[in-house]
C-alpha positions as CSV (number, residue, x, y, z in Angstrom):
1,M,211.6,119.7,-104.9
2,S,214.8,121.2,-106.4
3,D,212.9,124.2,-107.7
4,E,211.3,125.0,-104.3
5,S,212.7,127.7,-102.1
6,P,214.1,126.8,-98.6
7,E,211.1,128.5,-97.0
8,L,208.6,126.5,-99.1
9,R,210.5,123.2,-98.4
10,E,210.4,124.0,-94.7
11,R,206.7,124.8,-94.8
12,I,205.9,121.5,-96.6
13,A,208.1,119.6,-94.2
14,N,206.2,121.1,-91.2
15,L,202.9,120.2,-92.7
16,E,204.0,116.6,-93.4
17,K,205.1,116.4,-89.7
18,Q,201.6,117.5,-88.7
19,I,200.1,114.9,-91.0
20,A,202.3,112.1,-89.6
21,A,201.4,113.1,-86.0
22,L,197.6,113.0,-86.8
23,R,197.7,109.6,-88.6
24,A,197.3,107.7,-85.3
25,Q,194.0,109.5,-84.7
26,E,192.6,109.1,-88.3
27,S,189.5,107.2,-87.1
28,D,188.2,110.4,-85.5
29,P,186.1,112.2,-88.2
30,A,187.3,115.6,-87.1
31,V,190.9,114.5,-87.4
32,A,190.2,112.9,-90.8
33,A,188.8,116.1,-92.1
34,Q,191.9,118.0,-90.8
35,L,194.1,115.5,-92.5
36,D,192.3,116.0,-95.8
37,E,192.8,119.8,-95.5
38,L,196.5,119.5,-94.7
39,A,197.0,117.0,-97.6
40,M,195.4,119.5,-100.0
41,E,197.5,122.3,-98.7
42,V,200.7,120.2,-99.3
43,E,199.4,119.4,-102.8
44,A,198.8,123.1,-103.5
45,L,202.3,124.1,-102.3
46,R,203.9,121.4,-104.4
47,R,202.2,122.6,-107.5
48,K,204.5,124.4,-110.0
49,P,204.1,128.2,-110.5
50,G,201.3,128.8,-113.0
51,E,199.6,125.6,-112.3
52,T,196.1,125.6,-110.8
53,S,193.7,123.0,-109.5
54,A,190.9,121.7,-111.6
55,A,188.4,123.2,-109.2
56,W,190.0,126.6,-109.4
57,E,190.1,126.5,-113.2
58,R,186.3,125.8,-113.1
59,V,185.8,128.8,-110.8
60,Q,187.7,131.0,-113.2
61,L,185.7,129.8,-116.2
62,A,182.4,130.2,-114.3
63,R,183.4,133.9,-113.7
64,H,184.8,134.5,-117.1
65,P,183.8,138.0,-118.3
66,Q,182.6,136.7,-121.7
67,R,180.7,133.8,-120.3
68,P,177.0,133.9,-121.5
69,H,174.5,135.1,-119.0
70,T,170.7,134.6,-118.8
71,L,169.8,137.2,-121.4
72,D,172.3,135.6,-123.8
73,Y,170.6,132.3,-123.5
74,I,167.1,133.8,-123.7
75,S,167.9,135.5,-127.0
76,R,169.2,132.2,-128.5
77,L,166.8,129.6,-127.0
78,F,163.4,131.2,-126.7
79,S,160.9,132.9,-129.0
80,D,158.2,135.4,-128.0
81,F,159.9,136.3,-124.8
82,K,157.9,138.9,-122.9
83,E,159.7,140.3,-119.8
84,L,157.6,140.8,-116.8
85,H,158.6,143.2,-114.0
86,G,158.1,144.0,-110.4
87,D,157.2,142.2,-107.2
88,R,153.9,144.2,-106.6
89,R,155.3,145.2,-103.2
90,F,158.3,147.4,-103.6
91,A,160.1,147.6,-106.9
92,D,161.6,145.8,-109.9
93,D,165.0,144.1,-109.4
94,P,167.1,144.1,-112.6
95,A,169.4,141.4,-111.1
96,I,166.6,138.9,-111.9
97,V,165.2,138.7,-115.5
98,S,161.9,136.9,-115.9
99,G,159.1,136.5,-118.4
100,M,156.9,134.2,-120.5
101,A,158.4,132.6,-123.6
102,R,158.3,129.6,-125.9
103,L,160.9,126.8,-126.0
104,G,160.1,125.2,-129.4
105,S,156.3,124.6,-129.2
106,R,156.2,124.7,-125.4
107,E,155.0,127.7,-123.4
108,V,157.3,128.3,-120.4
109,M,158.2,130.8,-117.7
110,V,161.8,131.8,-117.8
111,I,163.5,133.2,-114.7
112,G,167.2,133.8,-114.3
113,Q,169.8,135.9,-112.5
114,Q,171.6,138.4,-114.8
115,K,175.1,139.8,-114.4
116,G,176.3,142.8,-116.3
117,R,179.0,142.8,-119.0
118,D,180.4,146.4,-118.7
119,T,180.6,148.7,-115.7
120,K,177.3,150.4,-116.4
121,Q,175.5,147.1,-116.8
122,K,177.1,145.6,-113.7
123,L,175.9,148.5,-111.6
124,Y,172.4,148.3,-113.1
125,R,172.2,144.5,-112.5
126,N,173.9,144.9,-109.1
127,F,176.6,142.4,-110.2
128,G,173.9,139.7,-110.4
129,M,173.1,139.9,-106.7
130,P,169.3,140.0,-106.2
131,K,167.5,141.9,-103.5
132,P,164.3,140.7,-101.7
133,E,162.1,142.3,-104.4
134,G,163.9,140.2,-107.0
135,Y,163.1,136.9,-105.2
136,R,159.5,138.1,-104.6
137,K,159.2,138.9,-108.3
138,A,160.5,135.5,-109.3
139,L,158.0,133.8,-106.9
140,R,155.1,135.9,-108.2
141,L,155.8,134.7,-111.7
142,M,156.3,131.1,-110.7
143,Q,152.9,131.2,-109.1
144,L,151.5,132.8,-112.3
145,A,153.1,129.9,-114.2
146,G,151.4,127.5,-111.8
147,K,148.0,129.1,-112.5
148,F,148.4,128.6,-116.2
149,G,150.2,125.2,-116.0
150,R,153.5,126.4,-117.6
151,P,156.8,124.8,-116.8
152,V,159.3,127.0,-115.0
153,L,162.9,127.2,-116.2
154,T,165.4,128.9,-113.9
155,F,169.0,129.9,-114.6
156,L,171.4,130.3,-111.7
157,D,174.2,132.8,-112.0
158,T,175.0,134.9,-109.0
159,P,177.8,135.3,-106.4
160,G,175.0,135.3,-103.8
161,A,172.1,137.3,-102.5
162,Y,172.9,141.0,-102.0
163,P,174.1,141.5,-98.4
164,G,173.5,145.2,-98.1
165,I,171.6,147.0,-95.3
166,D,168.7,147.9,-97.6
167,A,168.2,144.2,-98.6
168,E,168.3,143.1,-95.0
169,E,165.8,145.8,-94.0
170,R,163.4,144.5,-96.6
171,G,163.7,140.9,-95.4
172,Q,166.3,139.2,-97.6
173,A,166.4,136.0,-95.5
174,E,162.7,135.7,-95.3
175,A,162.3,136.2,-99.1
176,I,164.8,133.4,-99.8
177,A,163.2,131.0,-97.3
178,Y,159.7,131.8,-98.6
179,N,160.8,130.9,-102.1
180,L,162.2,127.6,-101.0
181,R,158.9,126.6,-99.4
182,E,156.7,127.8,-102.1
183,M,158.8,126.3,-104.9
184,A,158.5,123.0,-103.2
185,R,154.7,123.2,-103.5
186,L,154.3,124.3,-107.1
187,P,152.4,121.6,-109.1
188,I,154.3,122.3,-112.3
189,P,157.6,121.1,-113.8
190,I,160.6,123.1,-112.6
191,V,163.9,122.7,-114.3
192,V,166.9,124.4,-112.8
193,T,170.2,125.1,-114.6
194,C,173.3,126.5,-113.0
195,I,174.9,128.4,-115.9
196,G,177.7,130.2,-114.1
197,E,178.1,130.9,-110.4
198,G,175.6,129.3,-108.1
199,G,176.3,131.2,-104.9
200,S,174.8,130.1,-101.6
201,G,171.1,130.8,-100.8
202,G,171.1,133.5,-103.4
203,A,171.1,130.8,-106.0
204,L,169.2,128.2,-104.1
205,A,166.2,130.6,-103.8
206,L,165.6,129.7,-107.5
207,G,167.0,126.2,-107.3
208,V,164.3,123.9,-105.9
209,G,163.5,121.9,-109.0
210,N,162.4,118.5,-110.3
211,V,165.6,118.4,-112.4
212,V,168.7,120.3,-111.5
213,T,171.5,120.5,-114.1
214,M,174.8,122.4,-114.4
215,L,176.9,123.5,-117.3
216,E,180.3,121.7,-117.4
217,N,182.3,124.7,-116.1
218,A,179.7,126.1,-113.7
219,I,180.1,126.1,-109.9
220,Y,177.6,125.7,-107.1
221,S,178.5,126.1,-103.4
222,V,177.3,127.3,-100.0
223,I,180.1,130.0,-100.0
224,S,182.6,131.5,-102.3
225,P,186.2,130.1,-102.2
226,E,187.5,133.5,-101.1
227,S,185.1,133.8,-98.2
228,C,185.6,130.2,-97.2
229,A,189.4,130.7,-97.1
230,A,189.0,133.9,-95.1
231,I,187.0,132.0,-92.5
232,V,188.8,128.7,-92.3
233,W,192.4,129.9,-92.7
234,R,192.0,133.6,-92.2
235,D,193.6,134.1,-95.6
236,A,191.5,134.8,-98.7
237,G,194.6,134.0,-100.7
238,K,194.0,130.3,-100.1
239,A,190.9,130.5,-102.2
240,E,192.3,127.8,-104.6
241,L,192.7,125.4,-101.7
242,A,189.1,126.2,-100.5
243,A,187.7,125.6,-104.0
244,Q,189.1,122.0,-103.9
245,A,187.7,121.4,-100.4
246,L,184.2,122.8,-101.2
247,K,183.5,120.2,-103.9
248,L,181.8,123.0,-105.9
249,T,182.3,121.7,-109.5
250,A,179.6,120.1,-111.6
251,Q,181.6,116.8,-111.6
252,D,181.8,116.8,-107.7
253,L,178.1,117.6,-107.3
254,H,177.0,115.0,-109.8
255,S,179.0,112.3,-108.1
256,L,177.3,113.3,-104.8
257,G,173.8,113.0,-106.4
258,L,173.0,116.7,-106.0
259,V,173.0,117.4,-109.7
260,D,171.1,115.3,-112.2
261,E,173.0,116.1,-115.4
262,I,176.2,117.8,-116.5
263,I,175.7,119.8,-119.7
264,P,178.8,119.8,-121.9
265,E,180.3,123.1,-123.1
266,P,182.1,123.9,-126.4
267,P,185.9,123.5,-126.4
268,G,187.4,126.2,-124.2
269,G,184.2,126.8,-122.4
270,A,180.8,128.5,-123.1
271,N,182.6,131.9,-123.2
272,E,184.3,130.8,-126.5
273,N,181.0,130.0,-128.4
274,H,177.7,131.3,-127.1
275,D,175.7,129.7,-129.9
276,A,177.1,126.2,-129.4
277,A,176.6,126.5,-125.6
278,A,173.0,127.5,-126.1
279,A,172.4,124.6,-128.5
280,L,173.7,122.1,-125.9
281,L,171.6,123.7,-123.2
282,S,168.5,123.6,-125.3
283,E,168.9,119.8,-125.8
284,S,169.2,119.4,-122.0
285,L,166.1,121.5,-121.3
286,E,164.0,119.5,-123.9
287,R,165.1,116.2,-122.4
288,A,164.2,117.3,-118.9
289,L,160.7,118.6,-119.9
290,D,160.0,115.5,-121.9
291,R,160.9,113.4,-118.8
292,L,158.5,115.5,-116.6
293,S,155.7,116.0,-119.0
294,G,153.8,112.8,-118.1
295,L,153.7,113.5,-114.4
296,S,150.7,115.0,-112.6
297,G,150.9,118.0,-110.3
298,M,150.8,115.8,-107.3
299,Q,153.5,113.5,-108.7
300,L,155.7,116.5,-109.5
301,V,155.5,117.9,-106.0
302,S,156.2,114.4,-104.5
303,Q,159.2,113.8,-106.8
304,R,160.6,117.2,-106.0
305,Y,160.1,116.6,-102.2
306,E,161.8,113.2,-102.4
307,R,164.7,114.6,-104.4
308,F,165.7,117.1,-101.8
309,R,164.9,115.0,-98.8
310,K,167.5,112.4,-99.8
311,M,170.3,114.9,-100.1
312,G,173.0,114.3,-97.6
313,N,172.0,110.7,-97.0
314,F,175.1,108.7,-98.0
315,F,174.2,105.5,-96.2
316,A,172.0,102.7,-97.5
């Protein structure tokens, strides 16, 4: 601790006193959770300047400005892609890209959230945050895929659903909830891949699948680390600590049984080599579709239902 300032040493000492005082009540689940939070905070304070937690490094990679987005993968993975627009109720939402395509010899429906690269694109794509018409467009095309027996491939990459007044006026929460219900009922294979940020219900609205995978440096959580830190500690600056607590990495979620497969990325992350990242993703999609191809519509619905029903059950 020789490199630590007196103020930092004092703060760490106070936290350690709190931890020692709580040890006697560790059997209480609420106290145990508080102990974990305090221990992580001590760990973060002890970290040398410039060091970051593994979880926070993943967050930064998932948000990297050169990380491939949905359209980058579509151009590399699929042939004969024909984009389809509009929800047939209000408008088209550029934050969600969707259309029919071919993956090898398979005819599929591709639906993904799209972020922008430069300022103009970011504004056009609303920073990858869909509005209700985006989710309704996605569901319309999923139901179209169900009519023709095409597998659905969804790509998750959003900070979350758009929280603006106009989105709320048009039924944002209802659109997300409706997608969750209807996706559970579709009698076709659904393969979900989190390619970047999987933010809350905004991502989950496209995330009810028979197989759910994540790229190695993607994240998937109920809330962003910054928002979590602002709520729990009233300090958004503790986002790194929140990232550790949220268990939002592919490795954490795979260990909890929430994700079926972690797709490796090229050295340095997908942002370093889009072509190599696409090749690894293609292999994963082919494996998933091969695994589901022999199941009937009823079996696909049942398998999807059972997959989500067992989430959160950590006892035999």
